[in-house]
LOGUMAR-584198 format. One record per residue: residue number from 1; x, y, z of N, C-alpha, C, CB in turn. Coordinates in steps of 0.001 Angstrom, whole numbers, plus 500000, padded with zeros to 6 digits. Glycine has a CB too. Layout:
LOGUMAR-584198
R pos    n_x    n_y    n_z   ca_x   ca_y   ca_z    c_x    c_y    c_z   cb_x   cb_y   cb_z
R NUM      X      Y      Z      X      Y      Z      X      Y      Z      X      Y      Z
...
//
This chain:
LOGUMAR-584198
R pos    n_x    n_y    n_z   ca_x   ca_y   ca_z    c_x    c_y    c_z   cb_x   cb_y   cb_z
R   1 501268 503011 481881 502551 502970 482583 502496 503855 483831 503699 503424 481647
R   2 503261 503453 484833 503281 504210 486088 504695 504630 486458 502672 503383 487218
R   3 505601 504655 485470 507014 504939 485745 507207 506317 486368 507830 504837 484462
R   4 506508 507338 485856 506683 508697 486374 506170 508813 487801 505966 509706 485478
R   5 505090 508103 488114 504557 508097 489482 505550 507458 490437 503213 507351 489540
R   6 506088 506310 490058 507047 505596 490907 508298 506445 491141 507433 504241 490268
R   7 508770 507116 490087 509966 507954 490200 509704 509139 491133 510408 508458 488806
R   8 508544 509771 490968 508223 510941 491785 508100 510589 493266 506929 511578 491298
R   9 507603 509383 493544 507390 508961 494934 508582 508220 495528 506171 508082 495017
R  10 509639 508030 494748 510811 507320 495246 510584 505826 495370 511218 507875 496577
R  11 509805 505277 494457 509431 503859 494522 510016 503049 493367 507916 503720 494525
R  12 511060 503562 492746 511620 502893 491576 512824 502022 491912 512013 503915 490545
R  13 513281 502053 493157 514506 501344 493533 514271 499845 493734 515084 501946 494805
R  14 515361 499091 493676 515280 497649 493946 514826 497405 495373 516641 496966 493698
R  15 515383 498174 496314 514985 498072 497715 514175 499308 498097 516229 497919 498638
R  16 512975 499081 498569 512105 500181 498974 512197 500380 500489 510638 499908 498545
R  17 511693 501510 501004 511669 501717 502459 510937 500582 503166 511004 503060 502798
R  18 511267 500360 504426 510699 499227 505153 509200 499333 505373 511377 499086 506472
R  19 508696 500542 505508 507244 500694 505645 506786 501893 504826 506834 500861 507140
R  20 505924 501618 503857 505291 502658 503048 503830 502732 503467 505432 502365 501503
R  21 503392 503906 503889 501981 504051 504260 501307 505076 503359 501841 504466 505745
R  22 500142 504700 502851 499370 505548 501952 498108 505993 502680 499021 504801 500624
R  23 497924 507300 502804 496714 507859 503410 495871 508473 502306 497059 508922 504509
R  24 494605 508134 502262 493736 508694 501234 492600 509484 501876 493175 507580 500333
R  25 492349 510684 501379 491225 511470 501864 489914 510845 501400 491332 512928 501380
R  26 488817 511236 502045 487507 510741 501652 487246 511072 500181 486404 511345 502553
R  27 486588 510149 499495 486246 510286 498077 487455 510204 497154 485539 511592 497852
R  28 488570 509741 497684 489738 509467 496842 490073 507989 496973 490967 510364 497246
R  29 490204 507310 495845 490564 505896 495839 492035 505767 495477 489675 505091 494845
R  30 492825 505299 496430 494260 505170 496203 494684 503821 495660 494984 505428 497465
R  31 493737 503075 495074 494077 501751 494543 495129 501822 493440 492829 501068 494014
R  32 495196 502952 492728 496197 503085 491670 497610 503055 492242 495976 504381 490887
R  33 497772 503506 493499 499083 503435 494137 499458 501982 494419 499098 504256 495441
R  34 498474 501201 494894 498720 499781 495155 499099 499060 493867 497479 499122 495789
R  35 498359 499312 492775 498649 498674 491490 500034 499051 490983 497594 499059 490456
R  36 500409 500310 491184 501714 500778 490705 502857 500130 491480 501807 502303 490819
R  37 502732 500098 492813 503760 499453 493639 503833 497961 493332 503471 499674 495141
R  38 502676 497334 493181 502623 495901 492885 503337 495590 491573 501165 495417 492821
R  39 503073 496391 490548 503717 496168 489258 505223 496334 489321 503151 497106 488233
R  40 505685 497265 490139 507126 497463 490284 507773 496300 491015 507412 498764 491022
R  41 507128 495802 492067 507736 494773 492904 507809 493411 492212 506962 494644 494192
R  42 506769 493032 491459 506795 491699 490844 507856 491605 489751 505420 491356 490264
R  43 508338 492749 489276 509346 492736 488215 510764 492888 488745 509062 493835 487226
R  44 510893 493019 490080 512224 493122 490679 512795 491721 490889 512169 493902 492027
R  45 514005 491488 490413 514655 490188 490534 514889 489836 492006 515987 490181 489762
R  46 514652 488590 492356 514869 488064 493710 513971 488702 494766 516304 488263 494104
R  47 512866 489269 494332 511881 489800 495284 510617 488959 495245 511551 491280 494974
R  48 510109 488626 496416 508818 487935 496519 507791 488937 497038 508911 486672 497463
R  49 506598 488871 496505 505545 489810 496888 504343 489053 497439 505126 490683 495686
R  50 503846 489526 498575 502650 488954 499192 501580 490039 499174 502934 488439 500664
R  51 500506 489807 498427 499419 490771 498285 498215 490322 499105 499029 490942 496800
R  52 497728 491194 499988 496533 490910 500787 495402 491780 500265 496784 491167 502316
R  53 494368 491150 499735 493252 491866 499112 492117 492047 500110 492750 491115 497862
R  54 491975 493261 500609 490891 493591 501538 489894 494570 500934 491461 494169 502819
R  55 490290 495242 499854 489406 496189 499176 488980 495686 497804 490090 497537 499040
R  56 489959 495284 497008 489693 494769 495661 490213 493342 495560 490350 495674 494573
R  57 489562 492532 494721 490032 491157 494562 491213 491098 493589 488888 490251 494068
R  58 491797 489918 493484 492977 489758 492637 492656 490073 491180 493530 488337 492757
R  59 491449 489740 490737 491076 490009 489347 491159 491502 489043 489659 489487 489060
R  60 490795 492339 490014 490894 493787 489822 492341 494195 489541 490359 494535 491063
R  61 493274 493676 490344 494680 494044 490153 495258 493423 488890 495507 493618 491362
R  62 494738 492267 488505 495150 491641 487250 494767 492533 486074 494509 490240 487098
R  63 493518 493021 486077 493054 493897 484993 493781 495242 485012 491536 494121 485102
R  64 493984 495794 486215 494696 497072 486334 496125 496939 485828 494696 497561 487794
R  65 496757 495814 486144 498117 495582 485694 498226 495504 484178 498646 494319 486305
R  66 497268 494859 483562 497285 494751 482102 497153 496120 481447 496160 493832 481622
R  67 496354 497006 482067 496213 498354 481517 497493 499157 481696 495042 499082 482179
R  68 498231 498860 482775 499467 499602 483050 500694 498944 482425 499671 499734 484549
R  69 500495 497818 481744 501591 497224 480988 502319 496075 481642 502553 498246 480687
R  70 501730 495409 482638 502364 494229 483215 501315 493147 483456 503092 494586 484534
R  71 501768 491901 483494 500871 490754 483609 501111 490023 484931 501065 489792 482417
R  72 500187 490191 485873 500339 489549 487177 500195 488036 487102 499326 490105 488147
R  73 499447 487559 486125 499182 486122 486056 500463 485328 485875 498220 485814 484920
R  74 501413 485874 485147 502668 485152 484917 503538 485097 486183 503450 485814 483776
R  75 503232 485944 487163 503982 485960 488434 503234 485215 489545 504252 487412 488873
R  76 501922 485053 489388 501104 484461 490440 501528 483013 490722 499620 484514 490047
R  77 501784 482738 492001 502244 481408 492379 503742 481233 492260 501566 480384 491543
R  78 504432 482240 491745 505887 482208 491603 506495 483282 492502 506312 482421 490114
R  79 506681 484466 491931 507198 485571 492754 506072 486308 493475 507989 486557 491886
R  80 504821 485976 493154 503661 486630 493766 502773 485615 494477 502848 487385 492704
R  81 502454 485902 495738 501486 485113 496510 500335 486030 496887 502144 484473 497792
R  82 499109 485538 496751 497931 486374 496999 497059 485760 498088 497115 486560 495704
R  83 496703 486559 499083 495672 486196 500058 494445 487016 499673 496134 486476 501572
R  84 493560 486405 498909 492422 487118 498315 491204 487003 499220 492098 486563 496906
R  85 491155 487848 500234 490081 487804 501223 488748 488183 500594 490395 488737 502396
R  86 488753 489140 499683 487526 489585 499022 486870 488430 498271 487822 490748 498056
R  87 487671 487667 497527 487128 486534 496772 486701 485404 497696 488158 486023 495769
R  88 487483 485157 498749 487121 484106 499708 485737 484348 500297 488161 484028 500835
R  89 485456 485569 500683 484165 485907 501290 483044 485805 500265 484203 487321 501893
R  90 483310 486257 499054 482294 486192 498011 481991 484777 497560 482722 487002 496835
R  91 482993 483880 497663 482810 482501 497209 482065 481651 498227 484151 481872 496909
R  92 482428 481771 499497 481817 480923 500533 481692 481703 501838 482653 479631 500755
R  93 480750 482630 501923 480647 483488 503108 480244 482746 504383 479657 484578 502846
R  94 479537 481631 504272 479019 480940 505451 480120 480220 506230 477949 479945 505039
R  95 481150 479766 505540 482210 479031 506238 483581 479663 506012 482230 477572 505779
R  96 483584 480959 505745 484837 481663 505479 485556 481961 506789 484577 482970 504698
R  97 486839 481664 506849 487606 481854 508092 487691 483315 508492 489009 481290 507939
R  98 487571 484226 507539 487672 485647 507844 486437 486166 508573 487886 486436 506570
R  99 485310 485459 508421 484075 485876 509070 483759 485058 510321 482931 485774 508097
R 100 484398 483904 510448 484136 483037 511601 484878 483511 512851 484535 481600 511278
R 101 485950 484230 512680 486803 484616 513804 486271 485835 514545 488205 484893 513317
R 102 486583 485913 515823 486235 487091 516622 487395 488087 516653 485853 486676 518059
R 103 488522 487672 516089 489710 488532 516066 490317 488501 514656 490764 488069 517140
R 104 489735 489275 513708 490183 489204 512311 491628 489633 512096 489299 490052 511461
R 105 492124 490583 512890 493510 491010 512690 494485 489904 513084 493800 492282 513500
R 106 494154 489141 514126 495018 488030 514529 494985 486926 513481 494589 487477 515901
R 107 493805 486669 512916 493685 485668 511854 494522 486061 510649 492218 485490 511442
R 108 494472 487337 510276 495268 487804 509144 496755 487761 509472 494856 489225 508749
R 109 497115 488149 510681 498528 488122 511083 499094 486701 510958 498689 488638 512540
R 110 498346 485727 511429 498807 484334 511349 498904 483871 509891 497855 483405 512136
R 111 497931 484292 509066 497949 483915 507648 499168 484506 506949 496659 484380 506946
R 112 499504 485753 507274 500685 486390 506687 501958 485683 507136 500743 487879 507071
R 113 502049 485380 508427 503230 484685 508958 503392 483307 508328 503132 484552 510484
R 114 502282 482601 508122 502322 481271 507492 502919 481352 506088 500905 480659 507428
R 115 502640 482429 505377 503187 482593 504029 504640 483053 504071 502347 483593 503233
R 116 504964 483908 505034 506323 484447 505109 507360 483381 505424 506390 485535 506152
R 117 506989 482362 506202 507957 481315 506548 508376 480511 505313 507365 480374 507610
R 118 507591 480605 504244 507914 479886 503009 508822 480704 502095 506635 479517 502268
R 119 509031 481978 502444 509749 482888 501554 511127 483225 502095 508950 484163 501346
R 120 512030 483529 501189 513394 483909 501548 513815 485113 500731 514373 482737 501331
R 121 514930 485698 501110 515461 486834 500362 514747 488119 500689 515371 486574 498891
R 122 514350 488842 499655 513663 490121 499805 512159 489917 499606 514215 491168 498796
R 123 511361 490457 500520 509916 490242 500477 509181 491578 500630 509478 489250 501588
R 124 508128 491749 499848 507258 492918 499951 505858 492453 500326 507238 493726 498617
R 125 505317 492997 501409 503947 492679 501841 503084 493903 501559 503891 492279 503375
R 126 502023 493715 500790 501132 494819 500423 499733 494530 500958 501101 495026 498876
R 127 499251 495378 501865 497871 495275 502375 497091 496404 501726 497805 495358 503970
R 128 496180 496070 500815 495601 497098 499949 494649 498056 500660 494878 496443 498826
R 129 494084 497673 501810 493249 498611 502566 492971 498049 503962 491914 498892 501815
R 130 493626 498599 504960 493424 498155 506338 491985 498351 506797 494363 498898 507268
R 131 491291 499307 506202 489919 499604 506591 489002 498391 506433 489387 500763 505770
R 132 489339 497501 505500 488520 496316 505270 488379 495443 506502 489099 495507 504155
R 133 489384 495465 507377 489317 494652 508598 488235 495135 509557 490662 494662 509305
R 134 487900 496413 509469 486853 496951 510345 485502 496326 510024 486770 498480 510211
R 135 485308 495950 508768 484051 495315 508367 483892 493926 508967 483969 495227 506856
R 136 485001 493330 509414 484960 491995 510026 484916 492054 511540 486159 491185 509590
R 137 484858 493262 512095 484747 493406 513542 485985 493903 514244 484375 492129 514121
R 138 487043 494212 513499 488255 494748 514125 488012 496184 514571 489460 494680 513147
R 139 488761 496616 515565 488690 498005 516015 489812 498795 515356 488783 498099 517569
R 140 489712 500124 515433 490764 500971 514871 492102 500692 515549 490395 502457 515018
R 141 492068 500418 516860 493291 500105 517600 493906 498793 517117 493001 500028 519103
R 142 493052 497856 516673 493545 496577 516171 494405 496767 514919 492370 495640 515866
R 143 494056 497739 514104 494814 497990 512870 496241 498430 513202 494108 499067 512005
R 144 496354 499333 514156 497672 499807 514584 498470 498667 515215 497531 500977 515582
R 145 497801 497871 516037 498469 496736 516692 498972 495731 515664 497513 496041 517678
R 146 498199 495522 514601 498625 494598 513541 499915 495089 512897 497520 494446 512470
R 147 499999 496372 512610 501210 496927 511997 502412 496779 512923 501002 498405 511641
R 148 502193 497005 514216 503264 496852 515204 503764 495404 515213 502771 497266 516619
R 149 502843 494449 515242 503218 493036 515280 503964 492622 514013 501975 492163 515463
R 150 503522 493112 512868 504200 492784 511614 505602 493373 511591 503393 493295 510413
R 151 505762 494587 512113 507082 495206 512211 508020 494312 513028 506979 496616 512852
R 152 507566 493889 514195 508397 493081 515082 508750 491738 514438 507679 492853 516419
R 153 507750 491106 513816 507987 489808 513185 509018 489951 512062 506661 489217 512634
R 154 508857 490952 511214 509742 491134 510075 511155 491502 510511 509190 492200 509150
R 155 511278 492336 511538 512596 492721 512035 513353 491524 512607 512461 493807 513098
R 156 512617 490576 513189 513238 489404 513803 513408 488247 512825 512418 488949 514983
R 157 512890 488379 511630 512961 487305 510643 514356 487239 510023 511897 487506 509548
R 158 514577 486210 509246 515865 486036 508574 515840 486580 507150 516253 484564 508557
R 159 514814 487363 506808 514700 487919 505464 515849 488876 505177 513357 488636 505291
R 160 516312 488869 503952 517389 489769 503539 516919 491217 503608 517871 489427 502112
R 161 515704 491466 503176 515107 492805 503232 513596 492652 503160 515637 493723 502072
R 162 512880 493606 503754 511417 493555 503671 510869 494957 503478 510808 492906 504939
R 163 509698 494998 502848 508926 496232 502723 507476 495901 503045 509064 496861 501287
R 164 506881 496686 503931 505465 496570 504252 504772 497809 503693 505230 496425 505805
R 165 503785 497604 502828 503016 498714 502263 501580 498610 502754 503072 498707 500703
R 166 501068 499691 503347 499707 499706 503877 498970 500930 503343 499716 499705 505431
R 167 497636 500854 503356 496798 501977 502927 495603 502089 503853 496334 501803 501455
R 168 495209 503331 504159 494057 503565 505023 493466 504930 504706 494453 503471 506520
R 169 492140 505018 504753 491467 506302 504591 491704 507138 505845 489940 506110 504326
R 170 491980 508423 505675 492279 509263 506838 491143 510244 507148 493576 510034 506603
R 171 489899 509803 506905 488752 510637 507264 488679 510747 508793 487419 510046 506678
R 172 487758 511546 509298 487693 511831 510737 487624 510572 511595 486495 512699 511031
R 173 486932 509541 511110 486750 508324 511897 488075 507620 512157 485790 507379 511190
R 174 488975 507646 511175 490241 506911 511278 491451 507830 511395 490410 506010 510078
R 175 491240 509102 511621 492334 510067 511577 493441 509738 512569 491807 511453 511848
R 176 493078 509385 513789 494085 509073 514812 494859 507812 514446 493421 508900 516190
R 177 494128 506768 514041 494787 505516 513657 495707 505730 512468 493749 504439 513328
R 178 495237 506482 511485 496057 506760 510310 497330 507507 510698 495259 507570 509281
R 179 497199 508479 511596 498368 509234 512061 499342 508345 512816 497933 510393 512951
R 180 498821 507420 513618 499685 506500 514364 500480 505601 513419 498849 505641 515327
R 181 499803 505093 512396 500489 504227 511433 501502 505039 510633 499472 503544 510483
R 182 501175 506295 510363 502102 507177 509658 503424 507298 510417 501475 508564 509461
R 183 503364 507349 511753 504592 507479 512548 505478 506242 512435 504245 507730 514013
R 184 504896 505109 512056 505675 503881 511885 506387 503833 510531 504769 502666 512031
R 185 505914 504646 509597 506355 504509 508212 507676 505234 507943 505285 505036 507278
R 186 508375 504747 506915 509603 505376 506433 509326 506229 505202 510662 504313 506113
R 187 508166 506010 504592 507724 506815 503453 506218 506959 503559 508141 506168 502080
R 188 505752 508211 503583 504317 508461 503730 503805 509183 502492 504021 509291 505012
R 189 502735 508642 501898 502122 509223 500710 500686 509587 501044 502186 508242 499497
R 190 500402 510887 501064 499048 511348 501387 498362 511822 500111 499082 512490 502450
R 191 497242 511186 499783 496477 511535 498585 495428 512568 498974 495810 510269 497941
R 192 495497 513734 498341 494704 514881 498768 493878 515427 497608 495613 515980 499337
R 193 492653 515804 497882 491791 516426 496881 492269 517853 496596 490312 516431 497356
R 194 492004 518316 495399 492352 519684 495052 491446 520654 495796 492251 519904 493532
R 195 492013 521708 496361 491217 522688 497083 490268 523439 496150 492125 523670 497803
R 196 490661 523537 494886 489846 524263 493915 488697 523434 493359 490709 524739 492785
R 197 488597 522166 493811 487534 521295 493319 488015 520406 492190 486352 522118 492855
R 198 487086 519872 491413 487424 518945 490331 488065 519682 489157 486171 518192 489859
R 199 488966 518980 488461 489661 519546 487309 489965 518393 486368 490976 520315 487730
R 200 489588 518522 485113 489659 517387 484194 491082 516902 483929 489014 517755 482895
R 201 492073 517779 484122 493459 517388 483846 494176 516817 485057 494225 518569 483334
R 202 493593 516968 486250 494259 516518 487479 493231 515903 488416 494999 517695 488178
R 203 493571 514751 488991 492673 514091 489947 492931 514520 491380 492815 512591 489841
R 204 494174 514869 491698 494488 515235 493068 495967 515483 493254 494024 514163 494015
R 205 496355 515567 494512 497736 515877 494875 498282 514785 495787 497830 517261 495565
R 206 499565 514466 495635 500245 513518 496512 501288 514277 497315 500900 512353 495699
R 207 501125 514266 498632 502132 514842 499519 503063 513709 499940 501472 515548 500773
R 208 504318 513807 499552 505303 512748 499775 506240 513187 500889 506099 512427 498468
R 209 506306 512413 501948 507195 512784 503052 507995 511572 503499 506391 513368 504239
R 210 509241 511860 503850 510165 510794 504273 510980 511312 505463 511116 510349 503085
R 211 510781 510719 506655 511559 511169 507812 513002 510705 507709 510934 510655 509115
R 212 513913 511491 508244 515322 511096 508249 515990 511641 509493 516049 511597 506977
R 213 517056 510980 509916 517806 511395 511096 518827 512454 510697 518504 510182 511766
R 214 518817 513588 511404 519802 514627 511132 521195 514126 511498 519465 515919 511909
R 215 522150 514310 510601 523503 513822 510820 524118 514444 512066 524373 514113 509605
R 216 524643 513605 512944 525306 514072 514145 524380 514445 515282 526135 515223 513816
R 217 523082 514198 515105 522112 514519 516156 521167 513343 516338 521317 515813 515813
R 218 520267 513479 517322 519243 512473 517537 517871 512997 517110 519219 512045 519005
R 219 517886 514062 516300 516642 514681 515885 516234 514206 514498 516771 516197 515909
R 220 514911 514049 514328 514372 513657 513044 513898 514893 512277 513223 512651 513227
R 221 514013 514833 510972 513448 515884 510129 512589 515221 509058 514574 516770 509485
R 222 511685 515968 508488 510801 515444 507458 511127 516124 506130 509308 515659 507842
R 223 511510 515316 505140 511740 515831 503801 510472 515571 502996 513000 515168 503129
R 224 509898 516610 502427 508615 516444 501752 508569 517207 500437 507485 516903 502655
R 225 507680 516753 499571 507401 517446 498317 505981 517081 497888 508451 517069 497204
R 226 505467 517835 496914 504114 517609 496424 504126 517460 494913 503182 518757 496843
R 227 503297 516539 494422 503098 516399 492982 501599 516255 492726 503895 515168 492409
R 228 501192 516605 491513 499811 516416 491087 499742 515164 490225 499279 517664 490311
R 229 498600 514484 490250 498485 513246 489477 497166 513176 488712 498612 512039 490397
R 230 497199 512413 487632 496021 512132 486834 496044 510660 486450 495960 513043 485573
R 231 495012 509913 486853 494916 508486 486535 494127 508327 485243 494244 507688 487700
R 232 494797 507859 484196 494148 507595 482911 493934 506100 482729 494988 508162 481747
R 233 493341 505717 481633 493036 504312 481379 494285 503445 481337 492281 504176 480080
R 234 495362 503955 480698 496554 503131 480518 497825 503749 481085 496751 502856 479071
R 235 497694 504835 481817 498882 505421 482433 498477 506350 483557 499726 506175 481393
R 236 499469 506748 484339 499279 507713 485424 500259 508844 485183 499492 507057 486846
R 237 499728 510038 485002 500565 511193 484712 500863 511978 485980 499894 512092 483680
R 238 502062 512523 486032 502514 513313 487179 502893 514713 486702 503723 512626 487894
R 239 502483 515731 487461 502805 517117 487152 503355 517795 488403 501558 517872 486617
R 240 504172 518802 488192 504626 519630 489301 503572 520698 489586 506006 520281 488984
R 241 503355 521067 490840 502401 522132 491143 502765 523416 490394 502355 522395 492658
R 242 501773 524030 489755 502022 525260 489024 502591 525062 487644 502930 526108 489791
R 243 502700 523800 487210 503272 523527 485886 502455 524196 484791 503348 522014 485633
R 244 503130 524669 483763 502468 525370 482669 501388 524488 482047 503492 525798 481602
R 245 500219 525043 481825 499125 524282 481234 498102 523851 482237 499651 523092 480535
R 246 498387 524034 483536 497458 523617 484575 496818 524796 485262 498157 522757 485588
R 247 497150 526011 484848 496603 527194 485490 495172 527438 484982 497507 528432 485222
//
């Protein structure tokens, strides 16, 4: 179960922030965040979810969901639509549209738009790892441009509500791009390694920040908090920093 993680990150509501961005430090895999958000969204009434697989294939999320207590297969083709780029490339790499193009971000943008025109009401778009586009020849600037274009398209659409969830590694190579995408987000989740090194009871720390407009002013402020997390086989545990038993 991932209920405590979703609650701690403010991801338990029917309507989520318009853009959630997940930054992961090197040697940290934030796929558990994608699985947790995905499981929450497919169970929300009148919500459609579009999952773009650039890091893990759909089978990975299917298995992860079963361990966390939900079944994606019963939603697939109904409230869930999947663009499984990882499987497409593995199945037919010689004639795969993702490898034939000279502009992979534009190809993905068009594919997302083609699916969105079929959907109504509330929609959640989850891109499991923007970094995957770099392997197809995209530049770091292309990733930021893709997010900008998706923002504009979604804002101009007739959807009742939308949420865009993205993830990117924030190592030195992508630090600027990750920071730029962070400025677009309404909820930022940074996955951070423990400064003290590895610890069997905790995998890392999540820095949760949400910008907000100060009442009566034009100034923004950042509301933030930190939690510790541990990813187990069938659940994700959350602890407060300094909680008894972790010293």
